[in-house]
Phi, psi and omega in degrees: 000130182294139178263147181293146179288143178283132183296322178295323178294322179292328180288329184277334184301314179296322182297319179295321180296317179294322179298317181296318179295320181295316179301320180295320178297319179297313179298319178296319181296318179296317179298319179295321179296317179297317181297318179296319181294318179298316180296319180295318178298318179297316179297317179297320178299314179297319181297317180297315179297320179295315179299317177298321179294319179295319181296315179298318179295322178294320177298318180296318178297317180296321180293321178295320180294320177296317178301317179295321180295314179298320178298321179295318182297313180297322179297319180293318178298321177297323177296320177296316179297319179295318180293324178293321177297321178296320179298319179293318181296325183283350181288324185215112359290154188296122181231092185300322180293317176298319177297316181294317179299313180296322179295317178299317179297315180299317180297316180297313182292323175295326176293320176299316176301319177297320177295320177300320181298314180298319179298315180300314180295317182297317180300314181290327178291323176298322182282321182213078191301314187292315185293326188264354172299317178299318178299315180297318180296320179295321179294320178293323177297313180299320179298318179296321177297318179296320177296318179298317178297320178298317179295324178296317179297318178298321178296316178297319178299315180295321179296319179295318179295324178296316179298320179297317178294321176298321178294322179293323179296316179298318179298316181293324176297320179295318179297318181296319178296319178297319180294320178299318180297319179295320177299317179295323178296317178296320179298317180297320179295320178295317183290328184279324186239348180078004179206166176288151173290161184306324181291340179266350180292161180298129182283154171224160182300323182287338182267000183294142176212165176307329179297322178298318179295317180298321179300312179288333176295318179296319177296322180296317181298316179300319181294316178297314179301317179296316180296317180298318178300315179296316179297318180295323177295324178292321179295321177296320177297328180270013176062037175279148175274100184295324180296319179294320178296318179296321179295325178289334179278312180231087185289158173062030176255129177258117183268140179287337180219139183300331181291346183286351179296341177300330181294327177296317180293320178296319180299322179296316179299315179297320181300315181289314187290328183260002177294127182089005181302317187282352181292339181297338181293344178269355181269133181279069178237150184271170175299322179300320180301309180293324179292320179297319177298318179301311183292325181295322185268337192304319187258012183246142176296135189300311183295325179293322180293320179296321176294320184292317183229077184293343180257007182289167178298318180293318180299316178295324175300314178298314181301310186293318181291323178298314181297329176277323186282316183260102182292145179307320179297319177296312183299318181294321179295322183283322189240350179080007179198179180243028186297319181295316180299317180296320179295315179297319179297332177269012178060046174238165187255112174294137180263070181232158177295322182297312181292323179298319177297315179298315183295323178294321175295317179297326178297317179298320179296316184294319178299314178299320178302308180299319184294320179300316181278349173289339177289300180196105185303332184275350185238003180267138179199158175250153180215155173230165178250153181287147174298135181094355180288154177285143183290134177227124182292343180290320185247352186222156167222149187269141177271344176240174180295140181290141179296163179291326185296153188290327182239077181294152179249154181276123174282314176194159176276130179267297181250128180293158174263173185223146173237128176229096186069236180270354182274131178242128174249125187300147169273163180250133186232159172256124185260145176275000000 
């Protein structure tokens, strides 16, 4: 038989149920909180890992971009070096098209380098503007310093060119003064006699005499002396040590006057210009042949004749003698380049005062050469005396005052002497 329920037990049952539900809710809330915290932590971990992965990937991309950028810079520099090598190659033999092409390539590649520089600076300023503003300013300051240095060099170059032009003007004034003196002399002769003197009349092969040769020999000496004076002034402008240069030409010579070093330079010019003079005696050419060459060239300006007949005997004479007389080091020191040498090497005529002066001097030497062999090709020759030889008035005359001692010695031959058959024309020597 069922027993009746206790009232107090009925009263406790609902309370226990509510307590259990509350406890369950608390446990559920805690579990949910833990799950949420775990999920949030997992999400943060994944986010951190993702961010780190993105940063590493970004670094790799930036490094690859920088490597590509540097590779482009080096490739452009290599292109500049290649273009410079092409420019050097085109200098000798002279190739104007090759020089222009190489110059265009160099300008283009240098412009590309400048663009790379701007891109590099802009990129770094975007990434770290404050830190790289200083870098850009320093780079700009350095660039301005480089520009200033370039302008200073340009100024020095222009100043050197101005001095060169001033020297050329002085030389041309002297030539003009000399020409005016000759014109006045001719006018006086015309006014006094109404005709030219015999030495000014038109030469003919039958009228040639040793006096005719001596007359042109004097003109040739003046021309060589004028060219040497001009050359020495150019060397002085280029800061050459003229005394050292003279010693290298004629060593162990003691000059009585410092101005006498010009004789050393003259001796060098004569040695080069008259080298091979006697070889014409081996050529089967007649007196008429040499006289015709003499008459053809006598009244024409040398540089114009070379342009007119670049393959003529005289033109080839000018080319070969210039390349031997004007050393590349000298030409580069005088003019800062080898343009004249390259043109002459290509058998072309430089349009400069220096070459015109040289050509006129070469013309006088060539005319004397032709005139000597117009007498008798088999019996004409030039001669010099050995250094240290005793002075003899029969074969020599002194360019300086003779020493006090009774038997002066020859330091060196300045102007060669000539033999034409039985006729001897003295050489000029410098005496110790």
